[in-house]
DSSP file (Angstrom, degrees, kcal/mol; ACC not computed):
  #  RESIDUE AA STRUCTURE BP1 BP2  ACC     N-H-->O    O-->H-N    N-H-->O    O-->H-N    TCO  KAPPA ALPHA  PHI   PSI    X-CA   Y-CA   Z-CA
    1    1 A M              0   0    0      0, 0.0     2,-0.4     0, 0.0     0, 0.0   0.000 360.0 360.0 360.0 133.4   20.1    8.7   -7.7
    2    2 A S        -     0   0    0     60,-0.0     2,-0.5    61,-0.0    60,-0.1  -0.658 360.0-158.7 -80.1 129.8   16.3    8.6   -7.2
    3    3 A V        -     0   0    0     -2,-0.4    60,-2.6    58,-0.3    61,-0.7  -0.962   8.4-147.6-117.3 119.8   14.9    6.3   -4.6
    4    4 A A  E     -a   64   0A   0     -2,-0.5    33,-2.6    58,-0.2     2,-0.4  -0.674   6.1-152.7 -84.8 141.5   11.2    5.3   -4.9
    5    5 A G  E     -ab  65  37A   0     59,-1.7    61,-2.8    -2,-0.3     2,-0.4  -0.948   8.7-168.2-116.1 140.6    9.2    4.7   -1.8
    6    6 A I  E     -ab  66  38A   0     31,-3.3    33,-2.1    -2,-0.4     2,-0.5  -0.998   3.0-169.8-126.6 126.3    6.1    2.3   -1.9
    7    7 A V  E     -ab  67  39A   0     59,-2.4    61,-2.0    -2,-0.4     2,-0.4  -0.950  12.7-150.5-118.1 112.2    3.6    2.0    0.9
    8    8 A L  E     -ab  68  40A   0     31,-2.8    33,-3.2    -2,-0.5     2,-0.6  -0.644  18.3-157.9 -70.6 123.0    1.1   -0.9    0.7
    9    9 A F  E     +ab  69  41A   0     59,-2.5    61,-3.2    -2,-0.4     2,-0.2  -0.916  18.4 167.3-116.3 114.3   -1.9    0.4    2.5
   10   10 A A  E     - b   0  42A   0     31,-2.9    33,-1.8    -2,-0.6    34,-0.2  -0.701  44.3-106.5-118.8 174.8   -4.5   -2.2    3.9
   11   11 A H        -     0   0    0     59,-0.3    33,-2.2    31,-0.2    35,-0.2   0.918  51.6-141.9 -65.3 -55.6   -7.5   -2.1    6.2
   12   12 A G        -     0   0    0     31,-0.2     2,-0.3    30,-0.2    33,-0.2  -0.045  13.4-150.1 100.1 157.5   -6.0   -3.8    9.2
   13   13 A S        -     0   0    0     32,-0.1     6,-0.1     2,-0.1     5,-0.0  -0.969  27.3-122.9-157.8 152.6   -7.4   -6.4   11.8
   14   14 A R  S    S+     0   0    0     -2,-0.3    -1,-0.1    32,-0.1    31,-0.1   0.728  93.8  90.3 -68.2 -26.6   -6.8   -7.2   15.5
   15   15 A D    >>  -     0   0    0      1,-0.2     3,-1.9     2,-0.1     4,-0.6  -0.609  69.8-155.3 -73.2 109.2   -6.0  -10.8   14.3
   16   16 A P  G >4 S+     0   0    0      0, 0.0     3,-0.7     0, 0.0    -1,-0.2   0.787  90.3  59.8 -61.3 -26.8   -2.4  -10.9   13.6
   17   17 A E  G >4 S+     0   0    0      1,-0.2     3,-1.5     2,-0.2    -2,-0.1   0.736  87.7  75.1 -68.4 -18.5   -2.7  -13.7   11.2
   18   18 A W  G <4 S+     0   0    0     -3,-1.9     4,-0.3     1,-0.3    -1,-0.2   0.826  92.9  54.2 -60.2 -38.1   -4.9  -11.6    9.1
   19   19 A A  G <X S+     0   0    0     -3,-0.7     4,-2.4    -4,-0.6    -1,-0.3   0.405  77.8  97.0 -82.2  -2.0   -1.9   -9.6    7.9
   20   20 A T  H <> S+     0   0    0     -3,-1.5     4,-2.5     1,-0.2     5,-0.2   0.956  84.7  47.1 -58.8 -51.9    0.2  -12.6    6.7
   21   21 A P  H  > S+     0   0    0      0, 0.0     4,-2.6     0, 0.0    -1,-0.2   0.873 111.5  52.0 -55.3 -35.2   -0.7  -12.3    3.1
   22   22 A F  H  > S+     0   0    0     -4,-0.3     4,-2.7     2,-0.2    -2,-0.2   0.913 110.3  47.4 -73.1 -42.2   -0.1   -8.6    3.1
   23   23 A R  H  X S+     0   0    0     -4,-2.4     4,-2.5     2,-0.2    -1,-0.2   0.876 109.9  53.9 -64.0 -34.3    3.4   -9.1    4.6
   24   24 A D  H  X S+     0   0    0     -4,-2.5     4,-2.6    -5,-0.2    -2,-0.2   0.942 108.5  49.3 -61.4 -48.0    4.1  -11.8    2.0
   25   25 A L  H  X S+     0   0    0     -4,-2.6     4,-2.8     1,-0.2     5,-0.2   0.945 109.3  53.3 -61.8 -44.7    3.1   -9.1   -0.8
   26   26 A K  H  X S+     0   0    0     -4,-2.7     4,-2.6     1,-0.2    -1,-0.2   0.926 109.6  47.0 -54.3 -46.4    5.5   -6.6    0.9
   27   27 A A  H  X S+     0   0    0     -4,-2.5     4,-2.2     1,-0.2     5,-0.2   0.930 112.6  50.4 -60.1 -44.3    8.3   -9.1    0.7
   28   28 A R  H  X S+     0   0    0     -4,-2.6     4,-1.7     2,-0.2    -2,-0.2   0.905 112.3  45.5 -59.5 -44.3    7.4   -9.9   -3.0
   29   29 A V  H  X S+     0   0    0     -4,-2.8     4,-2.3     1,-0.2    -1,-0.2   0.948 113.8  49.8 -64.1 -47.4    7.3   -6.2   -4.0
   30   30 A A  H  < S+     0   0    0     -4,-2.6    -2,-0.2    -5,-0.2    -1,-0.2   0.863 109.5  50.9 -59.2 -37.5   10.6   -5.5   -2.1
   31   31 A A  H  < S+     0   0    0     -4,-2.2    -1,-0.2     1,-0.2    -2,-0.2   0.856 115.1  45.0 -71.7 -34.4   12.3   -8.6   -3.9
   32   32 A R  H  < S+     0   0    0     -4,-1.7    -2,-0.2     1,-0.3    -1,-0.2   0.858 124.0  33.0 -81.2 -30.7   11.1   -7.3   -7.3
   33   33 A L    ><  +     0   0    0     -4,-2.3     3,-2.2    -5,-0.1    -1,-0.3  -0.571  68.2 164.3-121.1  65.3   12.1   -3.7   -6.6
   34   34 A P  T 3  S+     0   0    0      0, 0.0    -1,-0.1     0, 0.0     4,-0.1   0.781  74.1  59.8 -58.7 -26.2   15.2   -4.0   -4.5
   35   35 A E  T 3  S+     0   0    0     -3,-0.1   -31,-0.1     2,-0.1     2,-0.1   0.680  94.2  87.1 -66.2 -21.8   16.1   -0.4   -5.1
   36   36 A A  S <  S-     0   0    0     -3,-2.2     2,-0.7    -6,-0.2   -31,-0.2  -0.349  79.7-125.4 -83.8 161.3   12.8    0.8   -3.6
   37   37 A R  E     -b    5   0A   0    -33,-2.6   -31,-3.3    -2,-0.1     2,-0.4  -0.943  37.3-172.4-103.1 113.6   11.9    1.5    0.0
   38   38 A V  E     +b    6   0A   0     -2,-0.7     2,-0.3   -33,-0.2   -31,-0.2  -0.905  10.8 163.4-119.3 137.8    8.9   -0.7    0.5
   39   39 A D  E     -b    7   0A   0    -33,-2.1   -31,-2.8    -2,-0.4     2,-0.4  -0.952  27.5-134.5-143.1 163.7    6.6   -0.6    3.8
   40   40 A L  E     -b    8   0A   0     -2,-0.3     2,-0.3   -33,-0.2   -31,-0.2  -0.974  23.4-177.9-124.2 137.2    3.2   -1.8    4.7
   41   41 A A  E     -b    9   0A   0    -33,-3.2   -31,-2.9    -2,-0.4     2,-0.3  -0.920  12.1-143.9-139.6 157.9    0.7    0.2    6.6
   42   42 A F  E     -bc  10  49A   0      6,-2.7     8,-0.5     4,-0.3   -31,-0.2  -0.958  16.2-140.0-131.3 146.5   -2.8   -0.2    8.0
   43   43 A L  S    S-     0   0    0    -33,-1.8     2,-0.3    -2,-0.3   -31,-0.2   0.890  82.5 -18.4 -64.7 -45.1   -5.8    1.9    8.4
   44   44 A E  S    S+     0   0    0    -33,-2.2    -1,-0.2   -34,-0.2   -34,-0.0  -0.977 114.3  32.5-159.7 165.9   -6.7    0.6   11.9
   45   45 A S  S    S+     0   0    0     -2,-0.3   -32,-0.1   -33,-0.2   -33,-0.1   0.413 105.8  60.0  63.6   2.8   -6.2   -2.1   14.4
   46   46 A A  S    S-     0   0    0    -35,-0.2    -4,-0.3    -4,-0.1   -32,-0.1  -0.975  84.6 -81.9-154.4 147.1   -2.6   -3.0   13.4
   47   47 A P  S    S+     0   0    0      0, 0.0     2,-0.1     0, 0.0    -4,-0.1  -0.564  88.7  49.4 -86.7 158.5    0.7   -1.1   13.2
   48   48 A P  S    S-     0   0    0      0, 0.0    -6,-2.7     0, 0.0    -2,-0.1   0.643  70.4-147.0 -80.5 158.8    2.1    0.7   11.5
   49   49 A T  B  >  -c   42   0A   0     -8,-0.2     4,-2.8    -2,-0.1     5,-0.3  -0.322  32.9-102.4 -78.1 171.1   -0.3    3.4   10.6
   50   50 A L  H  > S+     0   0    0     -8,-0.5     4,-2.9     1,-0.2     5,-0.3   0.976 124.2  50.7 -58.9 -50.5   -0.1    5.1    7.1
   51   51 A A  H  > S+     0   0    0      1,-0.2     4,-3.1     2,-0.2     5,-0.3   0.942 111.0  48.5 -51.9 -50.2    1.7    8.1    8.7
   52   52 A E  H  > S+     0   0    0      1,-0.2     4,-2.6     2,-0.2    -1,-0.2   0.915 112.3  47.1 -57.9 -48.1    4.2    5.9   10.4
   53   53 A A  H  X S+     0   0    0     -4,-2.8     4,-2.1     1,-0.2     5,-0.2   0.925 112.9  48.1 -64.8 -44.1    5.0    4.0    7.3
   54   54 A I  H  X S+     0   0    0     -4,-2.9     4,-2.3    -5,-0.3     5,-0.2   0.922 111.8  50.5 -61.1 -41.3    5.4    7.1    5.1
   55   55 A D  H  X S+     0   0    0     -4,-3.1     4,-3.1    -5,-0.3    -1,-0.2   0.938 111.3  48.3 -66.4 -40.9    7.6    8.7    7.6
   56   56 A A  H  X S+     0   0    0     -4,-2.6     4,-0.9    -5,-0.3    -1,-0.2   0.851 111.8  48.8 -70.5 -28.7    9.9    5.6    7.9
   57   57 A V  H  <>S+     0   0    0     -4,-2.1     5,-1.9     2,-0.2    -1,-0.2   0.880 114.3  46.1 -78.2 -35.2   10.1    5.2    4.0
   58   58 A V  H ><5S+     0   0    0     -4,-2.3     3,-2.6    -5,-0.2    -2,-0.2   0.962 112.3  50.3 -65.7 -50.5   11.0    8.9    3.7
   59   59 A A  H 3<5S+     0   0    0     -4,-3.1    -1,-0.2     1,-0.3    -2,-0.2   0.728 104.1  60.5 -56.8 -23.1   13.5    8.6    6.6
   60   60 A A  T 3<5S-     0   0    0     -4,-0.9    -1,-0.3    -3,-0.2    -2,-0.2   0.358 131.7 -91.5 -86.1   0.2   15.0    5.6    4.7
   61   61 A G  T < 5S+     0   0    0     -3,-2.6   -58,-0.3     1,-0.3    -3,-0.2   0.406  71.0 153.6 108.3  -3.3   15.8    7.9    1.8
   62   62 A A      < -     0   0    0     -5,-1.9    -1,-0.3     1,-0.1   -58,-0.2  -0.413  21.3-172.8 -62.2 126.3   12.7    7.7   -0.5
   63   63 A D  S    S+     0   0    0    -60,-2.6     2,-0.3    -2,-0.1   -59,-0.2   0.286  72.8  26.5-105.3   9.9   12.5   10.9   -2.6
   64   64 A S  E    S-a    4   0A   0    -61,-0.7   -59,-1.7    32,-0.2     2,-0.4  -0.932  75.2-146.6-156.5 158.2    9.1   10.1   -4.1
   65   65 A L  E     -ad   5  98A   0     32,-2.4    34,-2.0    -2,-0.3     2,-0.4  -0.995  12.1-166.6-141.4 136.7    6.2    7.9   -2.8
   66   66 A L  E     -ad   6  99A   0    -61,-2.8   -59,-2.4    -2,-0.4     2,-0.6  -0.996  12.6-158.1-116.8 124.9    3.5    5.7   -4.2
   67   67 A V  E     -ad   7 100A   0     32,-2.1    34,-2.3    -2,-0.4   -59,-0.2  -0.923   9.3-162.2-105.3 117.0    0.7    4.6   -1.8
   68   68 A V  E     -a    8   0A   0    -61,-2.0   -59,-2.5    -2,-0.6     2,-0.5  -0.825   9.6-144.5-103.1 102.2   -1.0    1.4   -3.0
   69   69 A P  E     -a    9   0A   0      0, 0.0     2,-1.4     0, 0.0    35,-1.1  -0.481   2.9-156.6 -66.9 118.7   -4.4    0.8   -1.5
   70   70 A L        +     0   0    0    -61,-3.2     2,-0.4    -2,-0.5   -59,-0.3  -0.416  53.3 120.9 -91.7  59.6   -4.9   -3.0   -1.0
   71   71 A F        -     0   0    0     -2,-1.4    34,-1.2   -61,-0.1    33,-0.8  -0.966  66.7-132.2-121.5 142.2   -8.7   -2.7   -1.1
   72   72 A L  S    S+     0   0    0     -2,-0.4    -1,-0.1    32,-0.2    -2,-0.0   0.662  86.4   8.5 -70.9 -13.0  -10.6   -4.6   -3.7
   73   73 A A  S    S-     0   0    0     32,-0.1     5,-0.2    33,-0.1    -1,-0.1  -0.972  88.5 -90.5-159.5 148.2  -12.7   -1.6   -4.7
   74   74 A P        +     0   0    0      0, 0.0     2,-0.3     0, 0.0    28,-0.0  -0.356  61.4 133.9 -58.9 138.9  -12.8    2.1   -4.0
   75   75 A G    >>  -     0   0    0     -2,-0.0     4,-2.8    -4,-0.0     3,-0.6  -0.835  67.4 -45.1-165.3-161.9  -15.0    3.2   -1.1
   76   76 A G  H 3>>S+     0   0    0      1,-0.3     4,-2.4    -2,-0.3     5,-1.7   0.776 127.7  53.1 -58.7 -36.3  -15.2    5.3    1.9
   77   77 A H  I 34>S+     0   0    0      3,-0.2     5,-2.0     1,-0.2    -1,-0.3   0.920 118.9  35.0 -64.9 -44.6  -11.7    4.3    3.2
   78   78 A T  I <45S+     0   0    0     -3,-0.6    -2,-0.2     3,-0.2    -1,-0.2   0.835 127.5  36.6 -82.3 -34.3  -10.0    5.2   -0.1
   79   79 A R  I  <5S+     0   0    0     -4,-2.8    -3,-0.2     3,-0.1    -2,-0.2   0.797 132.4  21.6 -85.9 -35.7  -12.3    8.2   -1.0
   80   80 A R  I  <5S+     0   0    0     -4,-2.4    -3,-0.2    -5,-0.4    -2,-0.1   0.839 128.2  33.1-105.7 -46.9  -12.8    9.7    2.4
   81   81 A D  I  ><S+     0   0    0     -5,-1.7     4,-0.9     1,-0.1    -3,-0.2   0.835 112.2  55.2 -87.9 -31.7  -10.2    8.6    4.9
   82   82 A L  H  ><S+     0   0    0     -5,-2.0     4,-2.4    -6,-0.2     5,-0.2   0.870  96.8  61.8 -73.2 -37.6   -7.1    8.3    2.7
   83   83 A P  H  > S+     0   0    0      0, 0.0     4,-1.9     0, 0.0    -1,-0.2   0.893 105.4  46.1 -58.6 -43.6   -7.0   11.8    1.2
   84   84 A P  H  > S+     0   0    0      0, 0.0     4,-2.2     0, 0.0    -2,-0.2   0.814 112.2  52.0 -63.8 -30.0   -6.6   13.7    4.5
   85   85 A M  H  X S+     0   0    0     -4,-0.9     4,-2.2     2,-0.2    -3,-0.1   0.916 111.3  47.0 -70.9 -38.4   -3.9   11.3    5.7
   86   86 A L  H  X S+     0   0    0     -4,-2.4     4,-2.1     2,-0.2    -1,-0.2   0.841 110.2  52.8 -69.1 -31.3   -2.0   11.9    2.4
   87   87 A E  H  X S+     0   0    0     -4,-1.9     4,-2.0    -5,-0.2    -2,-0.2   0.948 109.8  49.6 -59.8 -48.8   -2.4   15.7    2.8
   88   88 A A  H  X S+     0   0    0     -4,-2.2     4,-1.9     1,-0.2    -2,-0.2   0.925 110.3  49.1 -59.8 -43.9   -1.0   15.4    6.2
   89   89 A A  H  X S+     0   0    0     -4,-2.2     4,-2.0     1,-0.2    -1,-0.2   0.875 108.7  54.2 -58.9 -39.4    1.9   13.4    5.0
   90   90 A R  H  < S+     0   0    0     -4,-2.1    -1,-0.2     1,-0.2     6,-0.2   0.845 106.3  51.1 -62.4 -34.7    2.6   15.9    2.2
   91   91 A A  H  < S+     0   0    0     -4,-2.0    -1,-0.2     1,-0.2    -2,-0.2   0.831 111.3  48.6 -72.8 -29.8    2.7   18.7    4.7
   92   92 A R  H  < S+     0   0    0     -4,-1.9    -2,-0.2     1,-0.2    -1,-0.2   0.834 125.9  28.4 -71.2 -30.6    5.3   16.7    6.8
   93   93 A H  S >< S+     0   0    0     -4,-2.0     3,-2.0    -5,-0.2    -1,-0.2  -0.558  71.2 167.6-130.1  67.2    7.4   16.0    3.7
   94   94 A P  T 3  S+     0   0    0      0, 0.0    -1,-0.1     0, 0.0    -4,-0.1   0.705  74.2  54.9 -66.3 -19.2    6.8   18.8    1.4
   95   95 A G  T 3  S+     0   0    0      1,-0.1    -5,-0.1     2,-0.1    -2,-0.0   0.370  90.2  86.3 -93.1   6.1    9.7   17.9   -1.0
   96   96 A V  S <  S-     0   0    0     -3,-2.0   -32,-0.2    -6,-0.2    -3,-0.1  -0.912  75.0-137.5-116.3 109.9    8.5   14.4   -1.6
   97   97 A P        -     0   0    0      0, 0.0   -32,-2.4     0, 0.0     2,-0.4  -0.425  24.8-167.7 -65.6 140.9    6.1   13.9   -4.4
   98   98 A M  E     +d   65   0A   0    -34,-0.2     2,-0.3    -2,-0.1   -32,-0.2  -0.981  11.3 172.5-133.9 139.1    3.3   11.5   -3.4
   99   99 A R  E     -d   66   0A   0    -34,-2.0   -32,-2.1    -2,-0.4     2,-0.4  -0.980  24.2-130.5-143.8 159.2    0.7    9.8   -5.5
  100  100 A V  E     -d   67   0A   0     -2,-0.3   -32,-0.2   -34,-0.2     2,-0.1  -0.916  18.2-140.2-114.2 129.9   -2.0    7.1   -4.9
  101  101 A A        -     0   0    0    -34,-2.3     3,-0.1    -2,-0.4   -34,-0.0  -0.422  36.4 -85.3 -80.3 168.3   -2.4    4.1   -7.2
  102  102 A A        -     0   0    0      1,-0.1    -1,-0.1    -2,-0.1     5,-0.1  -0.284  57.1 -89.4 -58.9 148.3   -5.8    2.7   -8.1
  103  103 A T    >   -     0   0    0      1,-0.1     3,-1.6   -35,-0.1     4,-0.2  -0.294  43.8-106.8 -57.5 157.5   -7.3    0.2   -5.7
  104  104 A I  G >  S+     0   0    0    -35,-1.1     3,-1.2   -33,-0.8     6,-0.2   0.831 116.9  56.3 -65.4 -32.7   -6.2   -3.3   -6.5
  105  105 A G  G 3  S+     0   0    0    -34,-1.2    -1,-0.3     1,-0.3   -33,-0.1   0.478  96.7  63.3 -81.6   0.9   -9.6   -4.3   -7.9
  106  106 A E  G <  S+     0   0    0     -3,-1.6    -1,-0.3     4,-0.0    -2,-0.2   0.312  83.9  95.9 -93.4   1.7   -9.7   -1.5  -10.4
  107  107 A T    X>  -     0   0    0     -3,-1.2     4,-2.0    -4,-0.2     3,-0.5  -0.852  67.9-150.5 -95.5 110.0   -6.7   -3.1  -12.0
  108  108 A P  H 3> S+     0   0    0      0, 0.0     4,-2.7     0, 0.0     5,-0.3   0.898  97.1  53.6 -48.0 -49.4   -7.6   -5.4  -15.1
  109  109 A A  H 3> S+     0   0    0      1,-0.2     4,-2.4     2,-0.2     5,-0.1   0.915 110.4  46.8 -61.0 -42.5   -4.6   -7.6  -14.5
  110  110 A V  H <> S+     0   0    0     -3,-0.5     4,-2.1     2,-0.2    -1,-0.2   0.928 112.3  48.4 -62.0 -43.7   -5.5   -8.2  -10.9
  111  111 A L  H  X S+     0   0    0     -4,-2.0     4,-2.7     1,-0.2    -2,-0.2   0.861 111.3  52.4 -65.1 -34.9   -9.2   -8.9  -11.8
  112  112 A A  H  X S+     0   0    0     -4,-2.7     4,-2.8    -5,-0.3     5,-0.2   0.937 109.0  50.6 -69.7 -43.1   -8.0  -11.3  -14.5
  113  113 A A  H  X S+     0   0    0     -4,-2.4     4,-2.1    -5,-0.3    -2,-0.2   0.909 111.3  46.6 -56.6 -46.5   -5.8  -13.1  -11.9
  114  114 A I  H  X S+     0   0    0     -4,-2.1     4,-2.7     2,-0.2    -1,-0.2   0.920 112.2  50.5 -63.9 -47.2   -8.6  -13.5   -9.5
  115  115 A A  H  X S+     0   0    0     -4,-2.7     4,-2.3     1,-0.2    -2,-0.2   0.892 111.1  49.1 -61.9 -40.4  -10.9  -14.7  -12.3
  116  116 A D  H  X S+     0   0    0     -4,-2.8     4,-1.8     2,-0.2    -1,-0.2   0.868 111.6  49.0 -64.5 -39.3   -8.2  -17.3  -13.3
  117  117 A W  H  X S+     0   0    0     -4,-2.1     4,-2.6    -5,-0.2    -2,-0.2   0.919 112.6  48.1 -65.8 -47.1   -7.8  -18.4   -9.7
  118  118 A I  H  X S+     0   0    0     -4,-2.7     4,-2.7     2,-0.2    -2,-0.2   0.931 110.6  51.4 -57.9 -50.6  -11.6  -18.8   -9.3
  119  119 A A  H  X S+     0   0    0     -4,-2.3     4,-1.9     1,-0.2    -1,-0.2   0.863 112.6  46.4 -58.4 -41.0  -11.9  -20.7  -12.6
  120  120 A K  H  < S+     0   0    0     -4,-1.8    -1,-0.2     2,-0.2    -2,-0.2   0.922 111.8  48.6 -73.6 -40.9   -9.2  -23.1  -11.4
  121  121 A E  H  < S+     0   0    0     -4,-2.6    -2,-0.2     1,-0.2    -1,-0.2   0.908 115.5  47.8 -63.5 -40.6  -10.7  -23.6   -8.0
  122  122 A A  H  <        0   0    0     -4,-2.7    -1,-0.2     1,-0.2    -2,-0.2   0.860 360.0 360.0 -62.0 -37.4  -14.0  -24.3   -9.7
  123  123 A G     <        0   0    0     -4,-1.9    -1,-0.2    -5,-0.2    -2,-0.2   0.452 360.0 360.0 -81.7 360.0  -12.6  -26.7  -12.2
């Protein structure tokens, strides 16, 4: 049986409260996909790192991996920082296919939800 791994990847902050919505999102994804191994990783200033989260998901039995950048738009972190981190993970886990989703702001459904929320707040 195939087991998917999902790592939600956010920027990170030294403020522990900053990560609350990301932890909530992780719990929501895990509840919707109970058969998947879901983790949360941060680029900097908060644990776990992307490498640690990927290693944990694979150790928990994931045989494929999706990294979901929780950035509103593609930029230096997703274009410059993420690719070498993913290549290092692929080298550590050569039998585990890994792919990266679009940043959340590139997704029409996410943009529509944000626009709906803004319209509601403004109304």
